[in-house]
C-alpha positions in Angstrom: 260.5 55.7 24.6 261.2 55.8 28.3 261.5 59.6 28.2 258.2 59.9 26.4 256.6 57.6 29.1 258.0 59.8 31.8 256.6 63.0 30.2 253.2 61.3 29.9 253.3 60.1 33.5 253.9 63.6 34.7 250.8 64.9 32.8 248.4 62.0 33.3 249.3 60.5 36.7 250.5 63.4 38.7 249.2 66.9 39.5 247.4 67.3 36.2 245.6 64.0 36.2 242.4 65.8 37.1 242.8 69.0 35.0 239.7 70.7 36.5 241.0 70.2 40.0 244.5 71.3 39.0 243.1 74.5 37.5 241.2 75.5 40.6 244.1 74.7 42.9 246.5 76.9 40.8 243.9 79.6 40.4 243.1 79.8 44.1 246.7 79.4 45.2 248.0 82.0 42.7 245.6 84.7 43.7 246.0 83.9 47.4 249.7 84.5 46.9 249.0 87.7 45.0 246.9 89.0 48.0 249.7 88.0 50.4 252.4 89.8 48.4 250.2 92.9 48.1 249.5 92.8 51.8 253.1 92.4 52.8 254.1 95.2 50.5 251.6 97.5 52.0 252.7 96.6 55.6 256.3 97.1 54.6 255.4 100.6 53.3 253.6 101.4 56.6 250.2 101.7 55.1 247.1 101.7 57.3 245.5 98.2 57.8 242.4 99.6 56.0 244.2 99.1 52.8 243.6 95.3 53.1 239.9 95.8 52.1 240.7 97.3 48.7 243.4 94.8 48.3 240.9 92.0 48.9 238.5 93.6 46.4 241.3 93.9 43.8 242.3 90.3 44.3 238.7 89.1 43.9 238.4 91.2 40.8 241.6 89.6 39.3 240.3 86.2 40.3 237.0 86.8 38.5 238.6 88.4 35.4 241.0 85.5 34.9 238.0 83.1 35.0 236.4 85.1 32.1 239.8 85.2 30.3 240.1 81.4 30.7 236.7 80.9 29.1 237.7 83.1 26.2 241.1 81.5 25.8 239.5 78.1 25.8 237.6 79.1 22.7 240.5 80.4 20.8 243.3 78.0 21.8 242.6 75.7 18.8 242.9 78.5 16.3 246.1 79.2 14.2 249.0 80.6 16.4 248.9 84.1 14.9 245.2 84.4 15.5 245.6 83.1 19.1 248.3 85.7 19.7 246.3 88.6 18.3 243.1 87.7 20.1 244.9 87.0 23.4 246.6 90.5 23.2 243.2 92.1 22.6 241.7 90.2 25.6 244.7 90.9 27.8 244.7 94.7 27.0 240.9 95.0 27.6 241.1 93.0 30.9 244.1 95.1 32.1 242.3 98.3 31.4 239.2 97.2 33.3 241.3 95.8 36.1 243.2 99.1 36.6 239.9 101.1 36.6 238.5 98.9 39.3 241.7 99.0 41.3 241.7 102.8 41.3 238.1 102.9 42.2 238.6 100.5 45.1 241.6 102.4 46.4 239.7 105.7 46.3 236.5 104.3 47.7 237.9 102.3 50.6 241.3 103.6 51.4 241.7 107.3 50.3 238.2 108.7 49.9 239.4 112.2 49.0 242.0 111.0 46.5 241.5 112.2 42.9 243.4 110.0 40.4 245.1 111.4 37.4 246.2 109.9 34.1 249.6 108.7 35.5 247.9 106.8 38.3 245.7 105.0 35.7 248.8 104.3 33.5 250.7 102.9 36.4 247.8 100.7 37.4 247.4 99.5 33.8 251.0 98.6 33.5 250.9 96.7 36.8 247.8 94.8 36.0 249.0 94.1 32.4 252.1 92.5 33.9 250.0 90.4 36.4 247.4 89.3 33.8 250.2 88.8 31.2 252.0 86.4 33.5 248.7 84.6 34.2 248.1 84.3 30.5 251.6 83.0 29.9 251.1 80.3 32.6 247.7 79.4 31.2 249.0 78.8 27.6 252.2 77.2 28.8 250.4 74.6 30.9 247.9 73.9 28.2 250.5 73.5 25.5 252.5 71.3 27.8 249.5 69.1 28.4 248.8 68.9 24.6 252.4 67.9 24.0 252.1 65.2 26.6 248.9 63.9 25.1 250.4 63.9 21.6 253.4 62.0 23.0 251.2 59.5 24.7 249.2 59.0 21.5 252.4 58.5 19.5 253.6 55.9 22.0 250.2 54.2 21.8 250.3 54.2 18.0 253.7 52.6 17.9 252.7 49.9 20.4 249.5 49.3 18.5 251.3 49.0 15.2 253.7 46.4 16.6 250.8 44.4 17.9 248.8 44.8 14.7 251.8 43.6 12.6 252.0 40.4 14.6 248.2 40.0 14.3 248.3 40.7 10.6 251.0 38.1 10.2 248.9 35.5 12.0 245.9 36.7 10.0 247.6 36.0 6.7 248.9 32.7 8.0 245.5 31.4 9.0 244.7 27.9 7.5 241.9 29.1 5.3 243.9 31.7 3.5 247.1 29.6 3.2 245.1 26.5 2.1 243.4 28.3 -0.7 246.6 30.0 -1.9 248.8 27.0 -1.7 246.1 24.8 -3.2 245.9 27.2 -6.2 249.7 27.1 -6.6 249.7 23.3 -6.4 247.0 23.2 -9.1 249.0 25.5 -11.4 252.1 23.3 -11.0 250.1 20.1 -11.8 248.8 21.9 -14.9 252.4 22.7 -15.8 251.6 26.4 -15.6 254.9 27.1 -13.8 255.1 30.7 -14.7 251.7 31.5 -13.1 252.6 29.4 -10.1 255.9 31.2 -9.6 254.2 34.6 -10.0 251.6 33.7 -7.4 254.2 32.3 -5.0 256.2 35.5 -5.4 253.1 37.7 -4.6 252.4 35.6 -1.5 256.0 36.0 -0.3 255.9 39.8 -1.0 252.5 40.1 0.8 253.7 38.3 3.9 256.9 40.3 3.9 254.9 43.5 3.9 252.9 42.2 6.8 256.1 41.3 8.7 258.4 44.2 8.0 256.0 47.1 7.4 256.4 50.6 8.9 257.4 50.2 12.5 256.2 53.7 13.5 252.7 52.6 12.6 252.1 54.8 9.5 252.4 53.9 5.9 251.8 55.8 2.7 248.8 55.3 0.4 251.3 53.9 -2.1 252.4 51.2 0.3 248.9 50.3 1.3 247.7 50.1 -2.3 250.7 47.9 -3.2 249.8 45.5 -0.4 246.2 45.4 -1.5 247.2 44.7 -5.1 249.4 41.8 -4.0 246.6 40.4 -2.0 244.0 40.9 -4.8 246.4 39.4 -7.3 246.5 36.3 -5.2 242.8 36.1 -4.8 242.2 36.8 -8.5 243.9 33.5 -9.2 241.0 31.8 -7.4 238.1 34.0 -8.5 239.5 35.1 -12.0 237.0 37.4 -13.7 234.6 37.2 -10.8 236.9 39.5 -8.8 237.0 42.9 -10.5 238.9 45.8 -8.9 239.6 49.4 -9.6 241.8 51.9 -7.8 240.7 55.5 -8.1 243.5 57.3 -6.2 244.5 60.9 -6.8 248.2 61.1 -7.7 248.8 63.9 -5.1 247.7 61.6 -2.2 250.2 58.8 -3.0 252.5 60.0 -0.1 249.6 60.7 2.3 249.9 58.6 5.4 247.6 56.4 7.4 247.9 53.7 10.0 249.6 50.7 8.3 247.7 47.5 7.6 244.4 49.3 7.9 242.6 48.6 4.6 243.3 44.9 4.2 240.5 43.6 6.5 238.0 45.8 4.7 238.9 44.3 1.3 238.9 40.8 2.8 235.4 41.5 4.0 234.3 42.6 0.6 235.6 39.5 -1.0 234.0 37.2 1.6 230.5 38.8 1.4 230.3 40.3 -2.1 232.5 38.1 -4.4 232.4 34.6 -2.9 228.5 34.1 -2.7 227.8 35.5 -6.2 228.3 33.5 -9.5 228.9 36.8 -11.3 231.3 38.0 -8.6 231.5 41.7 -7.7 233.4 44.9 -8.2 235.6 46.4 -5.5 236.6 50.0 -5.9 239.2 51.7 -3.7 239.0 55.5 -3.8 241.4 57.9 -2.0 241.4 61.7 -2.4 242.3 64.9 -0.6 239.4 67.1 0.4 240.8 70.3 2.0 243.0 69.2 4.9 241.4 65.7 5.0 242.2 62.4 3.4 239.0 60.6 2.5 239.2 56.9 1.6 236.3 54.7 0.5 236.1 51.0 -0.3 233.0 50.0 -2.1 231.7 46.7 -3.4 228.6 45.6 -5.5 227.6 42.8 -3.1 224.4 42.6 -1.1 225.3 45.5 1.2 223.5 45.8 4.5 220.2 44.3 3.1 219.4 40.8 4.0 221.1 38.3 6.4 224.4 38.2 4.6 224.6 42.0 4.3 223.9 42.3 8.0 226.7 39.9 8.7 229.0 42.0 6.6 228.0 45.2 8.3 228.2 43.8 11.8 231.5 42.1 11.4 233.8 43.8 8.9 236.9 41.8 8.8 235.3 38.8 10.5 237.0 36.6 7.9 240.1 36.8 10.0 241.1 33.9 12.1 239.5 33.6 15.5 241.5 35.2 18.3 242.9 38.1 16.3 241.7 41.6 16.8 241.9 42.6 13.2 238.4 43.7 12.2 236.0 46.6 12.8 236.9 47.0 16.5 240.6 47.0 15.7 240.2 49.5 12.9 238.2 51.8 15.1 240.7 51.5 18.0 243.7 52.2 15.7 241.9 55.3 14.3 241.2 56.5 17.8 244.8 55.9 18.9 246.2 57.8 15.9 243.7 60.7 15.6 241.5 60.8 18.7 238.1 62.1 17.8 239.4 63.7 14.6 238.3 61.0 12.3 235.2 59.3 10.7 234.7 55.6 10.1 231.3 54.8 8.6 229.5 51.9 6.8 226.6 52.5 4.5 224.7 50.9 1.6 226.3 51.6 -1.7 224.2 52.8 -4.7 222.8 51.1 -6.5 223.9 48.1 -4.5 226.6 46.9 -2.2 228.4 48.2 0.8 230.6 51.3 1.1 233.1 51.9 3.9 234.3 55.5 4.5 237.5 56.6 6.4 238.0 60.3 6.9 241.3 61.3 8.6 243.6 64.4 8.7 245.8 64.7 5.6 249.3 64.0 6.7 252.6 63.5 4.7 256.2 62.9 5.8 259.6 62.6 4.1 260.1 58.9 3.5 263.5 58.6 1.9 264.0 55.0 2.9 260.6 53.5 2.1 260.7 50.2 0.3 257.5 50.7 -1.6 257.1 53.7 -3.9 254.5 55.1 -6.3 256.6 53.8 -9.2 256.3 50.2 -7.9 252.5 50.6 -7.9 252.5 52.2 -11.3 253.7 48.9 -12.9 250.1 47.6 -12.5 248.5 50.4 -14.4 245.8 50.8 -11.8 247.3 53.9 -10.1 248.8 56.7 -12.1 251.0 59.6 -11.5 253.6 60.7 -8.9 253.0 61.7 -5.4 253.0 65.3 -4.2 254.0 66.2 -0.7 251.5 68.3 1.3 252.4 69.6 4.8 250.0 68.6 7.7 248.6 71.6 9.6 249.4 71.7 13.3 246.5 70.8 15.6 246.1 71.2 19.3 242.8 71.1 21.0 243.3 69.8 24.6 242.3 72.6 27.1 243.2 72.9 30.7 
């Protein structure tokens, strides 16, 4: 963790803290050094001082060409690596040819007016300029990819720290007096009614749910299977209170069971649905959790048949998703948004809307990501025992992404 922090500090607190300033300093310094080396080389070869003018023109040409190349590279750097390589070579070859033609012209126009260049002179100039622009291109991509790596490292560190904080907040959330009072009161009632099997089952679910909150994935990501299992434990506890008024359905594609998302992310949304959709209604409400793969995206929706965003109660639900949590915790809409930003940057969607024909629907759209999880404590098989989620998971590789430019 310390090494990751050091890498991040170099990129964000040092020379590259202001990336625009760093670019111009390197660009100006590099081409100034190029002019100095060409000038010293000419003087060492006893060339006339007049050669400094075409050298200055050549340097200005290279400076301008690399600005255009930077603009082009900025557009293609987010593409797949092979396409970046091919397009960069095309740009590099074209720029080198143009650079060499302008260099030969400047040399003939301002240093040797009577000189007639032949093919070999053009070839030599092309090879020289290709080497110079190729080195510039290598530095450009090298610095950009370094900064992207540093940003990704910083994001991973932030996700890990956020997960640790969220787990503690989640534990406090589940231990809030309202939740524990209702749960323990239901268990006590079952014991008094001599329904010991139901009481024992409810107590076991409570223990399992709190255990998941305490010892969940430390790296901050959990599988859909784990999150669904946690939701089922929670809903089974609440179903003891609401009975037939709480109706739930999980529509989860089997192939996304191993897809990963920030752990402990969906619970506050379901809690919100119970508070605003199930509790106020004599008939209760339906809650549907849907997860599926759409291209390279994982799309999750949680919908209910409550009042939605119409009316005062609906407005409260929309404005404060997760506000059923205990005061002082950050679990809720702000926390969900923050964790999504920490994990995915701008590459996510988190939206609330009215459901049709009624209710509220919450949408989460994130990159599809899977990882080998040989030591996970919760599996698809464990969730299958409920009958709500069917099938086995299928691993899908996450495409590499990098979009931070320099």
